[in-house]
C-alpha positions as CSV (number, residue, x, y, z in Angstrom):
1,M,-4.4,36.7,-31.9
2,I,-7.5,35.8,-29.6
3,N,-6.9,33.0,-27.5
4,P,-9.6,30.6,-28.6
5,D,-9.8,28.7,-25.3
6,P,-9.3,31.6,-22.5
7,L,-10.0,28.6,-19.5
8,I,-6.4,27.6,-20.7
9,V,-4.9,30.5,-19.3
10,Q,-7.3,30.9,-16.2
11,S,-7.6,27.5,-14.8
12,V,-5.1,27.0,-12.0
13,A,-4.0,24.0,-9.7
14,A,-2.3,24.4,-6.0
15,I,-1.0,22.4,-3.5
16,V,0.1,24.2,-0.1
17,P,2.6,23.7,0.9
18,Q,4.7,22.5,-2.0
19,T,7.2,20.5,0.2
20,D,6.3,18.7,3.8
21,N,8.0,16.7,6.1
22,V,5.9,13.5,7.2
23,Y,6.5,10.5,9.8
24,S,5.7,7.3,8.0
25,T,3.8,6.3,11.2
26,D,1.0,9.2,10.4
27,S,-1.2,9.5,8.1
28,H,-1.1,12.7,5.7
29,K,-3.5,14.5,3.4
30,I,-2.9,16.7,0.5
31,S,-5.3,19.1,-0.7
32,C,-5.3,20.3,-4.5
33,V,-7.0,23.5,-4.7
34,L,-8.4,23.9,-8.5
35,S,-9.2,27.5,-9.2
36,D,-10.9,29.4,-12.0
37,I,-12.5,25.9,-13.3
38,P,-15.5,26.6,-15.4
39,S,-17.5,23.2,-14.2
40,Q,-17.2,20.1,-11.9
41,V,-13.7,18.1,-12.3
42,S,-14.9,14.4,-12.0
43,V,-11.7,13.2,-12.5
44,V,-8.7,14.6,-10.8
45,K,-5.6,12.3,-11.2
46,W,-3.1,11.9,-9.0
47,V,0.3,10.2,-9.6
48,T,3.3,9.9,-7.7
49,D,7.1,9.3,-8.7
50,S,7.7,6.6,-6.4
51,N,7.9,2.9,-7.9
52,T,4.2,1.4,-6.0
53,A,1.0,0.3,-7.1
54,N,0.0,4.0,-7.2
55,V,-3.2,2.9,-5.6
56,Y,-4.1,6.0,-3.6
57,S,-7.6,7.1,-2.0
58,A,-8.4,10.4,-3.6
59,Q,-11.7,12.4,-3.8
60,D,-12.4,14.9,-6.4
61,G,-14.4,17.3,-4.2
62,T,-17.2,19.4,-5.4
63,I,-16.9,23.0,-7.1
64,V,-18.0,25.8,-5.1
65,G,-18.1,29.1,-7.5
66,T,-15.4,28.3,-9.7
67,S,-13.2,26.5,-7.4
68,Q,-12.9,22.9,-6.4
69,T,-10.4,21.1,-3.8
70,S,-9.4,17.7,-4.6
71,S,-8.0,15.4,-1.4
72,L,-5.7,12.4,-1.4
73,S,-5.3,10.5,1.9
74,L,-2.2,8.4,2.3
75,S,-2.3,5.9,5.1
76,S,0.8,5.3,7.8
77,T,0.9,1.6,5.6
78,Q,1.1,3.6,2.3
79,L,3.7,6.2,3.7
80,T,5.7,3.2,5.0
81,N,6.0,1.4,1.8
82,L,7.1,5.1,0.1
83,K,9.6,5.6,2.5
84,R,11.0,1.8,1.6
85,N,11.4,3.3,-1.9
86,G,13.2,6.6,-0.9
87,D,12.9,9.3,1.4
88,I,11.5,11.9,-0.7
89,T,8.7,11.1,-3.0
90,T,6.5,13.4,-5.2
91,F,2.5,13.6,-5.8
92,T,0.9,15.7,-8.6
93,C,-2.4,16.4,-9.0
94,T,-3.6,17.0,-12.8
95,I,-6.7,18.2,-14.5
96,F,-7.2,18.8,-18.3
97,V,-9.1,21.7,-19.0
98,G,-10.9,23.4,-22.2
99,D,-11.2,22.1,-25.6
100,Q,-7.6,21.2,-26.2
101,K,-7.4,19.6,-23.1
102,K,-4.5,21.2,-21.5
103,A,-3.2,20.0,-18.5
104,V,-3.2,21.9,-15.2
105,S,-1.4,20.2,-11.9
106,A,0.4,20.9,-9.1
107,T,2.8,18.8,-6.8
108,Q,3.5,18.1,-3.5
109,A,6.9,16.7,-2.8
110,L,7.1,14.5,1.0
111,T,9.9,14.0,2.9
112,L,9.6,10.9,4.9
113,F,11.3,10.2,8.1
114,T,10.7,7.1,10.4
115,P,10.8,8.2,14.2
116,S,13.6,6.3,16.1
């Protein structure tokens, strides 16, 4: 059977590293690289598993060739609030590709530390 939507198989999202240690008193930036995408993605969805307001400053980036990098910036205030909810929080970037709107996502788990 021929795949009617080959973009589903090809598009990839990646965050490197997949886990990171972060001080809650610093800022942090997560970059999600979207590869083999057919055109500019105008809405990259970022979510966290933490019980927070989920209001973060994300930039979708600009496509270059068939890749685009979306970035999520976290301030020290946001990291401190996340730390109050637990030592580990996970952020996921997601795009939807193809006619069937297949979800393609990547995740980074942050272990949050407060310096003593």
